[in-house]
N, C-alpha and C positions, 0 to 999 in steps of 0.2 A: 111262745117260741114259734118262729116261722122256719120251716125246714124245706128247702128246695135245693137239694144237693146232687141233682142229675144222676141218680142211680146209686149213689154211695150210701143211701139210707140203709140198705140191707147190710152193708159192712158195719156201719155205726151200731146198728141194733143187733148184730150177730154176737157182740161182746156179751159175755156172761158174768155171773157173780156180781161183785160190787161195782163193776164198771158202769152199770146202768142205774146206780142209786140216785143219780141226778134227776131221774124221772120223778122221784118222790117229791121234789120241790116244784114241779111244773103244774101250773094251774090250767093253762090253755096251750095247745099245740096244734098248729096247722102244718100239714105236710102233703107233698105231692109224691105219689109212688110212681117210679119210672120202671115199670116191669119190663118194658121193651129193651131198656139199656142194661138191666141187670136182672135176668130171670131169677125168680124166687125171692127177690128183695121185698116185694110187697107183703108176702105172707110172713117173712121173718120180722119185718117191722111191726105188723099188726099183732103177731104173737107176742113180741116183747112188750108192747103197750098193754095188751090184755093181761099178760102175766104180772104186770105191775099195777093191776087193779085200776086201770084207766077206762073211762067211758070213751068209746071210739065211735064216731059217726061218719058215714060216707056222705060227702058233700059234693056231688057231681057239678061240673061246670062244663057246659056245652062248648065253650071256647077252646078248651084244651083236650088233648087225647089222654093225658095222664090222669090217673085216679087221684082225687083230692079227698083228704080226710081231715077231720077236726076232732081233737081228743081233749079230755079234761081229766085232771087228777082227782080221784074220788075223795082223797083226804081233805080237799079244800073246796070242791065243787060238786054239789049234788047233781044227780042225773038230769033232773028236770031243768035246773039252771044251765047245765051244759047244752041241752037241746035248745033252750030258749036263746042262749048266747050264740050258738051256731046259726040259728034262724035269723037273729038280729044282724049278725055279721053278713049273712047272705043278702038280707034286705037292704043293707047299706050300699051294696054294689049293684048298680042297675043291670050289669051284665050277668050276674048270677041268678039263676032261677032253680026251682026245685026244692026238694026237702032235704033235711038232715036225717039220715036213717041209721039206726043202731047197727053196729057190727058186733057179732058175738062169736064168730068162728073165723079165725085167721085163714084157715085152709080154703074156705069157700068164698071169702069176701070179694076177691077180685072177679070171680065168675058171676057173682050175684050183683056186682056193682051196677051194671046197666039196668037192672030191674028197678032201681030207685027212680029212674026217669019214668 
């Protein structure tokens, strides 16, 4: 799944209960966090993904100011395969550089994002 919804990600992932059960069927998810457009949306999105037992990786791209993340459903993708797939995806794009770094805390991920570089 590729999600680039210009700030609406926080609204999509603010839903609770069974409304996010579709995440259980997701193997790979790429999304851009638009914190500047919708303050708090990055943390809400990350919290939702982490609470659905997804592996979440920060995948910085120097071409854009938005924070980019790559996530994998742990029901179908092991952590090591998630990281390898993220790195392979980055290597396939000449413009993308850097590492795919694990996100474990939604509250501090945005602030720590730049440290991946």
